[in-house]
Residue frames as a rotation matrix with the C-alpha (Angstrom) as fourth column:
UNK 1
-0.455 0.849 0.270 -23.49
0.891 0.434 0.136 67.59
-0.001 0.303 -0.953 -50.15
UNK 2
-0.660 0.280 0.697 -25.73
0.084 -0.895 0.438 70.43
0.747 0.348 0.567 -51.22
UNK 3
-0.898 0.351 0.263 -28.03
-0.385 -0.340 -0.858 72.05
-0.212 -0.872 0.441 -48.72
UNK 4
-0.014 0.948 -0.317 -31.15
-0.996 0.014 0.085 71.03
0.085 0.317 0.944 -50.69
UNK 5
-0.010 -0.058 -0.998 -30.02
-0.291 0.955 -0.053 67.41
0.957 0.290 -0.026 -50.90
UNK 6
-0.913 -0.370 -0.169 -29.32
0.076 0.255 -0.964 67.41
0.400 -0.893 -0.205 -47.18
UNK 7
-0.601 0.762 0.243 -32.83
-0.742 -0.417 -0.525 68.72
-0.299 -0.496 0.815 -46.43
UNK 8
0.212 0.667 -0.714 -34.39
-0.840 0.498 0.216 66.05
0.500 0.554 0.666 -48.65
UNK 9
-0.338 -0.424 -0.840 -32.39
0.027 0.888 -0.459 63.32
0.941 -0.178 -0.288 -46.92
UNK 10
-0.985 0.004 0.173 -33.36
-0.171 -0.166 -0.971 64.66
0.025 -0.986 0.164 -43.49
UNK 11
-0.209 0.978 -0.026 -37.03
-0.969 -0.210 -0.133 64.66
-0.135 -0.003 0.991 -44.52
UNK 12
0.186 0.244 -0.952 -36.82
-0.536 0.837 0.110 61.08
0.823 0.490 0.286 -45.81
UNK 13
-0.729 -0.493 -0.475 -35.16
0.150 0.562 -0.813 59.91
0.668 -0.664 -0.336 -42.59
UNK 14
-0.826 0.472 0.310 -37.87
-0.523 -0.433 -0.734 61.66
-0.212 -0.768 0.605 -40.58
UNK 15
0.136 0.898 -0.419 -40.63
-0.965 0.217 0.151 59.96
0.226 0.384 0.895 -42.59
UNK 16
-0.083 -0.262 -0.961 -38.91
-0.149 0.957 -0.248 56.60
0.985 0.122 -0.119 -42.14
UNK 17
-0.956 -0.293 -0.034 -38.66
0.009 0.088 -0.996 57.19
0.295 -0.952 -0.082 -38.38
UNK 18
-0.409 0.887 0.213 -42.37
-0.893 -0.341 -0.292 58.07
-0.186 -0.310 0.932 -38.22
UNK 19
0.274 0.518 -0.810 -43.21
-0.717 0.672 0.187 54.82
0.641 0.530 0.555 -40.00
UNK 20
-0.418 -0.522 -0.744 -41.02
0.124 0.778 -0.616 52.70
0.900 -0.349 -0.260 -37.75
UNK 21
-0.966 0.043 0.254 -42.37
-0.254 -0.307 -0.917 54.42
0.039 -0.951 0.308 -34.63
UNK 22
-0.108 0.994 0.022 -45.91
-0.987 -0.104 -0.120 53.54
-0.117 -0.034 0.993 -35.72
UNK 23
0.310 0.261 -0.914 -45.46
-0.621 0.784 0.014 50.03
0.720 0.563 0.405 -37.14
UNK 24
-0.609 -0.677 -0.413 -43.29
-0.161 0.616 -0.771 48.46
0.777 -0.403 -0.484 -34.43
UNK 25
-0.821 0.316 0.475 -45.66
-0.497 0.012 -0.868 48.95
-0.280 -0.949 0.148 -31.46
UNK 26
0.221 0.941 -0.255 -48.64
-0.964 0.171 -0.206 47.78
-0.150 0.291 0.945 -33.53
UNK 27
0.158 -0.233 -0.960 -46.78
-0.514 0.810 -0.281 44.69
0.843 0.538 0.008 -34.71
UNK 28
-0.820 -0.559 -0.125 -45.49
-0.171 0.448 -0.877 43.80
0.547 -0.698 -0.463 -31.25
UNK 29
-0.600 0.667 0.442 -48.87
-0.672 -0.121 -0.731 44.31
-0.434 -0.736 0.520 -29.58
UNK 30
0.376 0.731 -0.570 -50.65
-0.915 0.391 -0.103 42.27
0.147 0.560 0.815 -32.24
UNK 31
-0.181 -0.550 -0.815 -48.10
-0.305 0.819 -0.485 39.50
0.935 0.161 -0.316 -31.81
UNK 32
-0.959 -0.155 0.239 -48.58
-0.261 0.143 -0.955 39.61
0.114 -0.977 -0.178 -28.04
UNK 33
-0.207 0.966 0.156 -52.37
-0.890 -0.120 -0.439 39.60
-0.406 -0.229 0.885 -28.42
UNK 34
0.331 0.256 -0.908 -52.21
-0.732 0.677 -0.076 36.64
0.596 0.690 0.412 -30.79
UNK 35
-0.578 -0.643 -0.502 -49.95
-0.139 0.684 -0.716 34.73
0.804 -0.344 -0.485 -28.38
UNK 36
-0.864 0.316 0.391 -52.17
-0.435 -0.080 -0.897 35.50
-0.252 -0.945 0.207 -25.37
UNK 37
0.086 0.955 -0.284 -55.23
-0.988 0.046 -0.146 34.57
-0.126 0.294 0.947 -27.40
UNK 38
0.111 -0.121 -0.986 -53.76
-0.462 0.873 -0.159 31.19
0.880 0.473 0.041 -28.29
UNK 39
-0.846 -0.502 -0.180 -52.73
-0.061 0.428 -0.902 30.51
0.530 -0.752 -0.393 -24.67
UNK 40
-0.801 0.563 0.204 -56.10
-0.358 -0.178 -0.916 31.46
-0.480 -0.807 0.344 -23.18
UNK 41
-0.622 0.589 0.517 -58.38
0.737 0.664 0.130 30.30
-0.266 0.461 -0.846 -25.98
UNK 42
0.353 0.691 -0.631 -59.76
0.331 -0.723 -0.607 33.82
-0.875 0.005 -0.484 -26.54
UNK 43
-0.011 -0.404 0.915 -59.36
0.969 0.222 0.109 34.25
-0.248 0.887 0.389 -30.29
UNK 44
0.614 0.344 0.711 -60.33
0.586 -0.802 -0.118 37.94
0.529 0.489 -0.693 -30.42
UNK 45
0.608 -0.400 -0.686 -57.62
0.611 -0.316 0.725 39.03
-0.507 -0.860 0.052 -27.96
UNK 46
-0.400 -0.821 0.408 -55.53
0.898 -0.261 0.355 40.52
-0.184 0.508 0.841 -30.78
UNK 47
0.186 0.568 0.802 -58.11
0.724 -0.631 0.279 43.25
0.664 0.528 -0.529 -31.46
UNK 48
0.978 0.165 -0.125 -57.70
0.206 -0.716 0.667 45.22
0.021 -0.678 -0.735 -28.21
UNK 49
0.275 -0.950 -0.146 -53.94
0.522 0.020 0.853 44.76
-0.808 -0.310 0.501 -28.38
UNK 50
-0.150 -0.252 0.956 -53.96
0.964 -0.251 0.086 46.23
0.218 0.935 0.281 -31.90
UNK 51
0.638 0.475 0.606 -55.60
0.354 -0.880 0.317 49.38
0.684 0.012 -0.730 -30.55
UNK 52
0.848 -0.435 -0.303 -53.16
0.224 -0.223 0.949 49.50
-0.481 -0.872 -0.092 -27.63
UNK 53
-0.088 -0.918 0.387 -50.29
0.837 0.143 0.528 49.28
-0.540 0.370 0.756 -30.14
UNK 54
0.067 0.189 0.980 -51.83
0.805 -0.590 0.058 52.00
0.589 0.785 -0.192 -32.30
UNK 55
0.952 0.293 0.087 -52.18
0.170 -0.745 0.645 54.25
0.254 -0.599 -0.759 -29.26
UNK 56
0.497 -0.849 -0.179 -48.55
0.399 0.040 0.916 53.59
-0.771 -0.526 0.359 -28.31
UNK 57
-0.196 -0.560 0.805 -47.48
0.974 -0.016 0.227 54.34
-0.114 0.829 0.548 -31.89
UNK 58
0.463 0.438 0.770 -49.39
0.535 -0.831 0.151 57.63
0.706 0.342 -0.620 -31.99
UNK 59
0.961 -0.160 -0.225 -47.83
0.129 -0.459 0.879 58.57
-0.243 -0.874 -0.420 -28.65
UNK 60
0.105 -0.981 0.164 -44.35
0.704 0.190 0.684 57.84
-0.702 0.043 0.711 -30.01
UNK 61
-0.139 -0.107 0.984 -45.01
0.926 -0.366 0.091 59.90
0.351 0.924 0.150 -33.12
UNK 62
0.812 0.493 0.313 -46.42
0.342 -0.836 0.430 62.79
0.473 -0.242 -0.847 -31.10
UNK 63
0.746 -0.585 -0.318 -43.37
0.236 -0.214 0.948 62.86
-0.623 -0.782 -0.022 -28.82
UNK 64
-0.176 -0.861 0.476 -40.96
0.838 0.123 0.531 62.69
-0.516 0.493 0.700 -31.75
UNK 65
0.096 0.290 0.952 -42.81
0.812 -0.577 0.094 65.37
0.576 0.764 -0.290 -33.73
UNK 66
0.959 0.272 -0.083 -42.86
0.261 -0.725 0.638 67.60
0.113 -0.633 -0.766 -30.68
UNK 67
0.352 -0.912 -0.209 -39.08
0.446 -0.032 0.894 67.29
-0.823 -0.408 0.396 -30.27
UNK 68
-0.333 -0.454 0.826 -38.51
0.939 -0.085 0.332 68.06
-0.080 0.887 0.455 -33.96
UNK 69
0.462 0.606 0.648 -40.85
0.631 -0.737 0.240 71.05
0.623 0.298 -0.723 -33.81
UNK 70
0.938 -0.136 -0.320 -39.22
0.197 -0.549 0.812 72.43
-0.286 -0.824 -0.488 -30.66
UNK 71
0.021 -0.994 0.107 -35.74
0.647 0.095 0.757 71.94
-0.762 0.053 0.645 -32.13
UNK 72
-0.192 -0.039 0.981 -36.69
0.935 -0.311 0.170 73.73
0.299 0.950 0.096 -35.35
UNK 73
0.788 0.524 0.323 -38.20
0.386 -0.829 0.404 76.65
0.480 -0.194 -0.856 -33.44
UNK 74
0.699 -0.613 -0.368 -35.08
0.285 -0.233 0.930 76.88
-0.656 -0.755 0.012 -31.26
UNK 75
-0.240 -0.817 0.525 -32.85
0.851 0.083 0.518 76.89
-0.467 0.571 0.675 -34.36
UNK 76
0.122 0.374 0.920 -34.93
0.819 -0.561 0.119 79.62
0.561 0.738 -0.375 -36.00
UNK 77
0.954 0.241 -0.181 -34.68
0.301 -0.726 0.618 81.86
0.017 -0.644 -0.765 -32.94
UNK 78
0.351 -0.909 -0.224 -30.88
0.375 -0.083 0.923 81.70
-0.858 -0.408 0.311 -33.06
UNK 79
-0.178 -0.375 0.910 -30.68
0.984 -0.044 0.174 82.68
-0.026 0.926 0.377 -36.73
UNK 80
-0.399 -0.022 -0.917 -30.07
0.246 -0.966 -0.084 86.39
-0.883 -0.259 0.391 -37.16
UNK 81
0.486 0.568 0.665 -32.12
0.841 -0.096 -0.532 88.24
-0.238 0.818 -0.524 -39.70
UNK 82
-0.582 -0.773 -0.253 -30.09
0.617 -0.623 0.482 90.73
-0.529 0.125 0.839 -41.73
């Protein structure tokens, strides 16, 4: 595979991972909030759980982006400039 094609594929996988890392916590927290709301009779319980899920998703994305950034900087330091 060409180097350019490999970079494009890596970028697409990274974008997909960002999406999954954001959507899954929001979905699970909304589902949990809906279930708790139905059990307790508090219909608006999904709203705070949505924000909790969004916060968890942003935290996941931040951690993943930080790892990618640190790895890229580490790789660039090891490359010799001729």
